[in-house]
C-alpha positions in Angstrom: 89.1 52.8 104.4 92.0 54.8 105.8 92.3 56.2 109.4 92.8 59.9 109.9 94.0 60.8 113.4 93.3 64.4 114.2 95.2 65.8 117.2 96.1 69.2 118.5 99.9 68.4 119.0 102.1 65.8 117.6 102.7 63.9 120.8 99.0 63.4 121.3 99.0 61.0 118.4 101.3 58.6 120.3 99.9 59.3 123.8 96.3 58.6 123.0 96.3 56.8 119.6 99.4 54.6 119.6 97.3 51.5 119.0 95.7 53.1 116.0 99.2 54.0 114.6 100.8 50.6 115.3 98.1 48.0 114.9 99.6 45.1 113.0 96.7 45.0 110.5 96.3 48.8 110.4 95.3 50.5 107.2 97.1 53.6 106.0 97.1 56.2 108.7 97.3 59.9 108.2 97.9 62.2 111.2 96.6 65.7 111.1 98.5 67.8 113.6 95.9 70.5 113.7 97.9 73.1 115.7 100.5 73.4 113.0 98.5 72.3 110.0 100.8 69.3 109.2 99.5 66.1 107.6 101.7 63.1 108.2 101.2 60.0 106.0 102.1 56.8 107.8 102.2 53.8 105.5 101.1 50.4 106.8 104.3 49.0 105.3 106.6 51.5 106.9 109.0 50.9 109.7 107.4 51.6 113.1 110.5 53.5 114.3 110.2 55.9 111.3 106.5 56.4 112.1 107.3 57.5 115.6 110.2 59.6 114.6 108.1 61.5 112.0 105.8 62.5 114.9 108.5 63.1 117.4 110.3 65.6 115.2 107.1 67.6 115.2 106.8 67.9 119.0 106.9 71.5 120.1 107.5 73.1 123.6 104.5 73.7 125.8 102.4 76.7 124.8 103.7 76.9 121.2 100.7 75.0 119.8 97.7 75.7 122.0 94.4 76.1 120.1 92.0 74.4 117.7 92.0 76.2 114.3 88.2 75.8 114.2 85.9 73.6 112.2 86.4 75.3 108.8 90.2 74.9 108.8 89.9 71.3 110.2 87.5 70.4 107.5 90.0 71.4 104.9 92.8 69.5 106.7 90.7 66.4 106.9 89.7 66.6 103.3 93.4 67.0 102.4 94.4 64.0 104.5 91.7 61.8 103.0 92.6 62.8 99.4 89.3 61.4 98.2 89.6 58.0 100.0 86.9 56.7 102.4 88.1 57.5 105.9 87.4 57.1 109.6 88.4 60.0 111.9 90.0 59.5 115.3 90.2 62.5 117.6 90.2 63.8 121.2 87.2 63.6 123.5 85.0 66.8 123.7 85.2 66.2 127.4 89.0 65.9 127.7 89.9 67.8 130.8 92.5 69.7 128.8 90.2 72.3 127.3 92.4 72.7 124.2 91.9 69.0 123.4 88.3 69.1 124.3 87.6 71.9 121.9 89.6 70.2 119.1 87.7 67.0 119.6 84.4 68.9 119.3 85.6 70.9 116.3 87.0 67.8 114.5 83.8 65.9 114.8 81.9 68.9 113.4 84.4 69.1 110.6 84.4 65.4 109.8 82.1 65.8 106.8 79.9 62.8 107.7 82.8 60.4 108.1 82.6 58.1 111.1 84.3 59.6 114.2 85.8 57.8 117.2 87.0 59.8 120.2 89.8 58.8 122.7 88.8 59.1 126.3 92.1 60.9 126.8 92.7 62.8 130.0 89.6 62.9 132.1 90.2 62.7 135.9 86.6 63.6 136.9 84.6 61.5 134.4 84.4 57.8 134.0 83.4 57.0 130.4 81.3 54.1 129.0 83.7 53.3 126.2 83.0 51.3 123.0 86.5 49.9 122.6 89.4 49.4 125.0 92.8 48.5 123.7 95.3 47.3 126.3 98.9 47.9 125.5 101.4 45.1 125.7 104.7 45.5 127.6 106.4 46.1 124.2 103.7 48.7 123.3 104.2 50.5 126.6 108.0 50.4 126.1 107.6 52.1 122.7 105.3 54.8 124.1 107.5 55.6 127.1 110.6 55.6 124.9 108.9 58.1 122.6 108.1 60.3 125.6 111.7 60.2 127.0 113.2 60.9 123.6 110.9 63.6 122.2 108.9 65.0 125.2 111.6 65.7 127.8 110.7 69.3 128.1 107.0 68.5 128.5 107.7 66.2 131.4 108.8 69.3 133.4 106.0 71.5 132.0 104.0 73.4 134.6 100.9 74.2 132.4 98.4 71.3 132.8 97.4 71.8 129.2 100.8 70.7 127.9 102.5 68.6 130.7 103.1 65.0 129.9 102.9 63.0 133.1 101.8 59.5 134.2 98.0 60.1 133.9 98.5 61.3 130.3 100.3 58.2 129.2 97.6 55.6 129.4 98.4 51.9 129.3 94.9 51.2 128.0 93.7 53.4 125.2 89.9 53.7 125.4 87.6 55.0 122.6 84.0 55.8 122.2 81.5 56.9 119.5 79.1 59.7 120.1 76.3 61.6 118.5 76.0 65.4 118.2 74.0 65.9 121.3 76.3 63.8 123.5 79.3 65.5 122.0 77.9 69.0 122.8 77.0 68.0 126.3 80.4 66.6 127.0 82.0 69.8 125.7 79.6 72.0 127.8 80.3 69.9 130.9 84.1 70.3 130.3 83.5 74.1 130.1 81.3 74.1 133.2 83.1 77.1 134.8 83.3 79.1 131.6 80.9 80.8 129.2 80.9 77.9 126.9 78.9 75.9 129.4 76.0 77.5 127.6 76.7 75.7 124.4 73.7 73.5 125.1 70.5 74.1 127.0 70.5 72.7 130.6 74.2 71.6 130.5 74.0 70.3 134.1 70.8 68.4 133.4 68.8 70.1 136.1 65.6 69.0 134.3 66.4 65.3 134.3 69.0 64.5 137.0 67.6 63.0 140.2 70.5 64.4 142.2 69.9 67.9 140.8 66.2 67.8 141.4 66.7 66.8 145.0 69.3 69.6 145.5 67.0 72.2 143.9 64.0 71.1 145.9 66.0 71.1 149.2 67.5 74.5 148.4 64.0 75.9 147.8 62.6 74.5 151.0 65.7 75.8 152.9 65.3 79.3 151.6 61.6 79.3 152.5 62.5 78.5 156.1 64.5 81.6 156.4 62.7 84.2 154.3 59.0 84.8 153.8 57.5 86.0 150.5 56.3 89.2 152.1 59.8 90.1 153.4 60.9 91.5 150.1 62.6 90.3 146.9 65.2 87.5 146.8 68.1 88.4 144.6 69.4 85.3 142.9 73.0 85.7 141.7 74.1 83.6 138.8 70.6 82.2 138.2 71.6 80.3 135.0 68.5 79.2 133.2 66.1 79.6 136.2 65.7 76.1 137.6 65.8 77.5 141.2 64.1 80.7 140.2 61.0 78.9 139.0 60.7 76.9 142.2 61.0 80.0 144.4 58.4 81.9 142.3 56.0 78.9 142.6 56.2 79.4 146.3 55.2 83.0 146.0 58.5 84.7 146.2 59.4 87.8 144.1 62.8 86.8 142.6 65.2 89.2 140.9 67.5 86.8 139.1 70.8 88.0 137.6 72.8 86.1 135.0 75.8 87.5 133.1 75.9 84.8 130.5 73.8 86.0 127.6 72.7 82.5 126.4 71.7 81.4 129.9 69.9 84.7 130.5 67.9 84.4 127.2 66.7 81.0 128.2 65.8 82.2 131.7 63.8 85.1 130.3 62.0 82.8 128.0 60.6 80.8 130.9 59.3 83.9 132.7 56.9 85.7 130.2 55.5 88.9 131.7 58.3 89.2 134.3 61.0 91.8 134.3 64.1 90.6 132.3 66.9 89.1 134.4 69.7 91.4 135.3 73.1 91.1 133.6 75.2 91.8 136.7 77.7 89.5 138.2 78.7 89.6 141.8 81.2 92.4 141.4 78.7 94.6 139.6 76.0 93.9 142.2 78.4 94.9 145.0 79.5 98.0 143.2 76.1 99.2 142.2 74.2 98.4 145.4 71.0 99.0 143.4 69.2 95.7 144.1 68.3 95.6 147.8 66.9 92.3 148.8 65.5 90.5 151.8 68.2 87.9 151.0 70.8 87.3 148.4 71.0 83.7 147.1 74.5 82.6 146.2 73.8 79.1 145.2 76.5 76.9 143.7 78.2 80.0 142.1 81.1 80.9 144.3 83.5 78.7 142.3 84.9 81.4 140.1 87.5 82.9 142.3 85.4 85.9 143.3 86.7 88.1 146.1 84.6 87.2 149.1 85.0 90.8 150.4 82.4 91.8 147.7 79.8 90.2 149.9 80.1 93.0 152.4 78.8 95.5 149.9 75.7 93.6 148.9 72.5 95.5 150.0 71.1 92.9 152.3 71.5 91.6 155.8 71.0 87.9 154.9 73.0 85.7 152.5 72.0 82.1 151.6 75.2 80.5 150.3 75.3 76.9 149.0 78.5 75.1 147.9 79.9 71.6 147.8 81.4 70.8 151.3 85.0 70.8 150.0 84.6 74.4 148.7 83.0 75.5 152.0 86.0 74.1 153.9 88.6 75.5 151.5 87.1 79.0 150.8 84.2 79.9 152.9 85.3 78.8 156.4 88.7 80.6 156.4 86.9 83.8 155.3 84.2 83.4 157.9 86.9 83.0 160.6 88.3 86.4 159.6 85.2 88.5 158.7 83.8 90.9 161.2 80.8 91.6 158.9 79.0 88.2 158.8 78.2 85.4 161.1 76.9 81.9 160.2 73.6 81.1 161.9 72.9 77.8 160.2 74.9 75.2 158.3 72.9 72.3 156.8 73.4 69.5 154.3 71.1 70.2 151.4 71.9 67.0 149.5 74.4 64.2 150.1 77.1 63.2 147.6 76.0 60.7 144.9 77.3 59.0 141.7 75.2 59.8 138.6 75.3 59.2 134.9 75.7 62.3 132.7 75.6 63.2 129.0 72.8 60.7 128.2 74.7 57.9 129.9 78.0 58.3 128.1 79.8 59.0 131.4 79.3 59.1 135.1 80.8 61.1 137.9 80.5 61.7 141.6 78.5 64.8 142.6 79.9 66.1 145.8 76.8 67.2 147.7 75.8 70.7 148.8 76.0 72.5 152.1 73.9 75.5 152.8 75.0 78.4 155.1 72.8 81.2 156.3 74.9 84.3 157.0 73.6 87.3 158.9 75.2 90.7 158.9 76.5 91.8 162.4 74.6 94.7 163.8 76.5 97.9 163.7 76.4 101.1 165.8 
């Protein structure tokens, strides 16, 4: 069986897979540099310096090679590299924090054609992985890796873009690998894309239905909202309702909720849980502020002001009450400075909804610290 290492860029093969390339008893290794379509054959009998030079000569400046070519192209490249031989595929993690690598890891696994696939943990500053194999580099191994970086990746050491920079956290001294199944793979990819549309690649990507932390947060948020608004006060407008985990809890308490969700996949799942109710709105925060067509007893902005929205939009929302929930760090960094300047809103309550906790995700493949949630009730200043 040969090894096929599928990477986005040539330097990735050395940074994350050097122990695959240089193992003393390695089989033949073929490196697919997916960003350029190159297939590099590395013989087990070849000189190690030649192996590294063959890859180093293919290193490109940051931004030149930046995207997965997709599963169909990767399938053809993997078949070409295998050339009919039984093969094992090594590739990036679908949860690599560099989204370009995460997408490639996902696409390469889809394109593997049933071959066994092993993922490198790679660069993942927010997740800790339960790995299946850890390979510690010797001093000589580390010397070869850093020498490769210094010779071939000099420009990338000064690169500003985090997708392409080569710095200390991206040059691991222990290369860690794990196996995964399709569901774990998709969940890792969705978690990586948690602030983008691709978070909807799987149902319930944040595991609201099974996470003890998320269940506590949602229950506490529901009880908090019910302390400030009564069902007969009028509708609650829930902005960014996702698949309706909070919506359902509020409706069970007798509230009339008008959820909005701009992501079509999330919105379809939300509507499927509310037969007989009006479809969820498609508006994001900007559209709601511009249209002013959804007056509400309160607007719920729960764990959704992480997308760089202009907080001045809140002034135009047709309500006198905002219920805002964010992790404490985001409250301190974004909301508090804005509150100190606004003449439209005042905070009348600040409460911890759930404390930080460490929790397993993606069916136990990884774990991370969840940062807690702080709720703020904002009232509009009286005018005139």
